[in-house]
N, C-alpha and C positions, 0 to 999 in steps of 0.2 A: 484490379482494385487491391491496393495494399490495406491490410486490416490488422489491427492490434487485438490480440487475444488475451483475455483475463479469465482465470478460473478460481472460484472460491465461493464461500458461503454468503448468502444474502440474509441479513438479520434485521429485525426491528429493534430500534432503540426507544426506550420509554424513560422519560425524565420529568420530574416536577418542573414547573416553569421557573425561569430565573435561576437563582443560586440556592433555591430551597432544598431542604432534605425532604424525603418522602413523608416523614412524620409531621412535617409542617403543612402539607399540601393535600387538597382533595381533588386537584386537577393535574393532569399530566399532558405532555406533548409526545408525539412519536415521530420517528424518522426512520428511513431505510438506509442501510449501509452494509459495510463488510470490507475488510482490508483491500482485497483485490478489486471488488466492485467500486470502491471509492476511487481507485486509480483509473479504472475504465471510464467511469462517469466523468471524471475531470478531463480526461483526454478527449472524450466525446464532446465536452463543452468547448474544447479548443477547435472543434470542427473536424476531427479525425474520425475515421471509420473504426468502430470498436465492437467486438463480439464478446459477450460475457457468457461463460458456461457454468452452470450450477444446477442444483436440484432444489425446488421450492415446493411449498405445500399446495395441494390441489384443493383450495378453499377460497373464501372471499379475501382472506389476508394475503394469500399468494397472488390472487388476481390483482389486488391493490399494489403489491410490490411490483408485479409485472407492468402495470400501468405506469408506475413511477419510472421504471427503466425505459419504457417506450417514450416518455416525455423527452428524453435525451437522444432519441433516434438510435438507441443502442440496439445492436443486432441480438435478438433473444431467441433465434431459431434453434439454438442447441440446448436451450434450457429444458430440463425434464421435470416432471411433477411427481409428488409423493403424497401418500395419505397421512404422513407424519406432519406435525406442526412446523411452522417457520421458527427458526431460532430467535431468541429474544435476549436482550441484555438491558439491565437497569442502570442508569447513570445519575448520580448526584453530582452536580457541577460545583466544584469548590470555588473559593475566592480568597485572595490575599494569602494569609498563612494557612488557610484550611484547604487541604488537598481534595481533589475529586475522588469519588468512590464508584466502583463498577462491580456488578454481580451478573454473571452469565447464566443463562438457561438454554443450553444448546446440546446437552448430552444425547437426547433422543430426537433431535430435529430432523427435518427432511433431508438436509445435506449429509447428516451422519450416516445415512444408508447408501450413499453413492458408491457405485462399483464400476470398474472399467467397462463392463459390457453395456453400461447405460449411456455411454458417450461414443458416438461415431466420430472418432478423432480424424479420420481421413477426410470426411466431409466438413467437419468443424474447422479444420485448418486449411481448407482448399484456397482461401484468399489471404491467408495470414503471412505477414512478414516479420511480426514481433510477438513474442509470448512473454507475459509477465507472471511470475509466481512469488509467493512469500512463504515464510516458515510457519505461518498459521495453519494453512491447509494440510500439510503432511503431518502436523501434530495432532489432528483431530481423531482420525480413525485409520485403520489399515486400508479401508476402501478408498478414502480420500488420497492417501499416499500412493496407492497403486494406480489410481486413475490419473493423478498428476504425473507420475513417472512415465506412464504410457504416452501421455500427451507430449511431454518434454522430449522424449526419445524421437518421436515422429517429427516434432518441430525442428530438431537439430538435423535429422535426416533430410528435411526439406530445405535446410540452409537458413532457417529463420534466426534472427537475433533473439536471445533469451536473457531477460533481466531477472536477477534474483535478489530478493530482499529477505534473507534468511533469518528473520526475526526469531529469536529463541525465547520462548516463554515456558519455563519449567513446569508450570501448573497445568499445561495442556496435554503433555505427553503421558496419557493414562492407559493406552492400549497395549503396551509392552514393547514398542519399538525403541531402539537405541537412537536418541536424537542426533548424536554426532554422526553415526553411520548413515542414517537416513538423509540428513542434509548433505553429507559428503557425496552420496550417490547422485543427488539431484544437482549439485553444483558442477559435477562433471558434464552436465548437459547445458551449462550456462555460459554466457559470454560477457555480461555486464553485472558487476557486483555492487549492490547498493546496501551498504552496511558499515558499521563502525568497528572499533577495536574489540568491543565485547563479542560481536558476531564472529570476527576473525579468530579471536582467541578460542572461541567455542569449537570451531571446526578444525583449527590447527593444533589445539591442545597446547597453547602457548600462554605467555603472560606479558605481552606487550603493554606499555603504558599509553597515555593519551597524547603524548607529544607528537608534533609533526614528523620528527625524525623516526620515531617508533612506528607511526602510521605508514610511512614510506617503506620501512623494512618489513612490516607485516604484509603490506600489499605485494611486495616483491615475492615473499614466501608463498602467499596465496596464489599468485600467478604461476609460481613454480610447481605447486602441488596440483593446481587446476589449470592446465595449459590452454584450455578454451577461453578462460577469462581474459579479456582484453583491457578492461578499465575498472577502476575501483572508485566509488564515490561515497562520501561520508557526510551526513548532516549532523552538525554539532549544536546541541541545545544547552544554553546556560539559563538556569531557573533562578530568578531573584525571589519570586514567590509564585503562587498559583495564577496570579493575574498579570505577571510581568516576566517575559522571557526574552532571551536574545538568541537569534538563529544565524548561523553561518555554515558554510560547507567547504569541503576540500576534496581533492581528487589526486589520483596517481594513474596515469594512462600508459605506464611502461617506460616513458622517457621524461615526463614532465609532471611536476607538482604545482598545484595552484590552489589558492585559498581565497574565498570571498570575504568581503567586509561583513560585519555584524548588521543584522536587521534588528532594531530595538522595538519590541512589541510590548508597549506599556499597559495596554488595556485589552486583555484577551477576552474575546467573546465566546469562543469555543475551541478547545484544543484537539478534540477528536478528529482524526483524519488528516492531521497536518503532515505527518510523515508520508502518508499516501499522496498528498498533494505534491510533496517534494518528488516522489518517484514519478508521478504523472508528468510534472514539469520537465523532469530529466528525460523521460522517454520521448516526449514531444520535441524537446530541444535537440536531442541527439539525431533526430531525423531532419532537422532544419538548420542547425547552427553548428559551430565548432564546439569543442569540449568546454572551453572556458565560458562562452556565452550560454551554453546549455546549463552549466552549473549555476550561473547567475540567474537564469530564467527559473530554474527549479527552486532556488532559495527564495526568490521573490514570490513564486506561487505558493510556497509553504507559508511564508509570512502572511500573505493575503488570506489564506484559509483560516487563520486565527480570528478573522473578522466576520466569518459566516457561521450562523447557527446551523447545527446538523453535522452529518458525517462527510458531506461532499463539498468540494471546492467549486464555487460558481463563478470564479474569476474568468474573464475573457483574456485572449491573447493581448489585446491592446492594454488592458488594465495591468497585466503582469509586466509588459514592456515599460510602462510608465514608472513602475516601481524600480525596475532595473536601471532606468535612466535617472533615478534619484528623486522622482516626484513623490514624496512621502508626506506632504503637508495635509492631505485629505481635504483640500479645498474643493468647492463645488465645480463640477464640469458643466459648462454652459455652452 
């Protein structure tokens, strides 16, 4: 059985209903998510076998999170428990010219205490053929970086594909590690790069611009520095305002450049997790389609995620394919 492995923090998101600010509301909604978890849950919704590895609180909140993961038939056998609380973030959803605002409460969360000896990587990866990681996890603690690094080294030793979304958020790296050095070490264990010019400039210490020509040159340099990387994919977002975005994607696979058409998303329901939906669509696509169709599938999956409330993309394969084929009218399915 081929299994996709994701590793990262599970968090609870708390938001006022609709587009309200907290000061306007006495009621809130909660959702479970987390960058890598969002990817895993989306792929599981496509019908693939997925195992998520994490550390969650050993209380009724952790139990509720676990029940949510099990709804998707996610393999939770490698999840460990902790006496610390589940990480939480608070989100005020913006609208039109007002941006969304996020505040995190994760410094002493259950996942923050994870260490390499808490995960049996040999057993966790026994059915794995793909491992996905992002730059969020190594930025949290020394323990999360060390645990991820151990898993990635074993994944490559086993010949697994490893997709990297090395998202760089300067506000997260608080424990003393050098972000560039840490991400560089992990990218040497990776085969698929999912990131744009900003991420490439960060790890290459360069100043490429956003043009397609510069993207190709940056991708070539990235592959030269990290010989295990076979393909580079980039999701491009154009923001008209908080409620109206355009999405397209481009790639360089070592020999060919390709760019998709824009998806025009004029009424965003929820932006959280849309990049994760792109990564999930890409991982699914690369196991079933060629590179160009994989990127079209990923872009359509990303666009559809903007229509779902919460962190996770609930789109099915058929729904994504309809968007790829140009059915974007939103008419009733009968």
